[in-house]
C-alpha positions, 0 to 999 in steps of 0.5 A, a space after each residue: 089219637 090215643 096212647 095205650 098198652 098193646 093188647 095180646 090179641 094185637 100181637 100180629 099187628 104188632 109183628 106187622 109193624 116190626 116187619 114194616 120197621 125191618 123193611 124201612 131199616 133195610 133188614 127185612 130178612 133179620 126178622 125172626 120173630 113169630 106172633 108166638 114170640 111176642 105173646 110169651 114175651 110182651 104179653 107174659 105174666 110178668 113182662 120184661 118188655 112192653 108195647 105202647 101203641 098209638 091208636 087213631 080212630 080204632 086203627 094202630 098207626 104206630 108203636 114203641 117197644 121198650 124195656 127197663 135198663 139200669 145206670 150204676 152211675 145213677 143208681 136208677 132204672 131208665 127206659 131203653 126204647 127198642 123200636 119206635 115206628 109210625 106207618 109212613 102215611 101217619 108220619 109228620 103228625 106228632 105221633 112219634 113225638 107223643 109216644 116219646 113224651 109218653 115214655 118220657 112221662 113214664 121215666 118222670 113218674 117213676 123216677 127213671 134217670 135215662 131214656 135212651 135208644 139207638 138210631 141208624 147213622 144213615 137215618 137223617 130224618 130220625 136223627 134230626 127229629 130226635 135232636 130237635 127234642 134235646 136228644 144227644 148222640 153218645 158219639 164216644 160209645 160203640 155198641 158191641 153185640 154177640 148173637 148166633 154161633 158166637 153166642 153159643 160159643 161164649 156161653 159154652 154150649 158149642 165148641 
């Protein structure tokens, strides 16, 4: 097993993993991303989002897509894990844990103060896995989102 940064020529494979994750999360219709979107963001000259992959004998079996966030209280950056996905046939072999350890090591090496992510309430296997690593649910916080037409209206571009 090897963890490494994804390569631009793997954008199609990464998109397939994103689609598999969306299928698992019961929301395949919500994937709007195209391969060109991944190329222009993850593989940009100055990227704001990153992708690390787990490779086993030349095959990509999982990924972590992440970006930096910031804690005003700590005065430090942190890592926000957007997506963690391991192909079903490779689960239970430590690849997910290895990716999380890899990202935690980046936090430690760079002096980041936090490593956080969201998990769906119904995803019991993931919740148990994260708890086993010492992760805590932030139960007092509620996530809010503005997207689509409400975002356009909020930004003043549509009435």
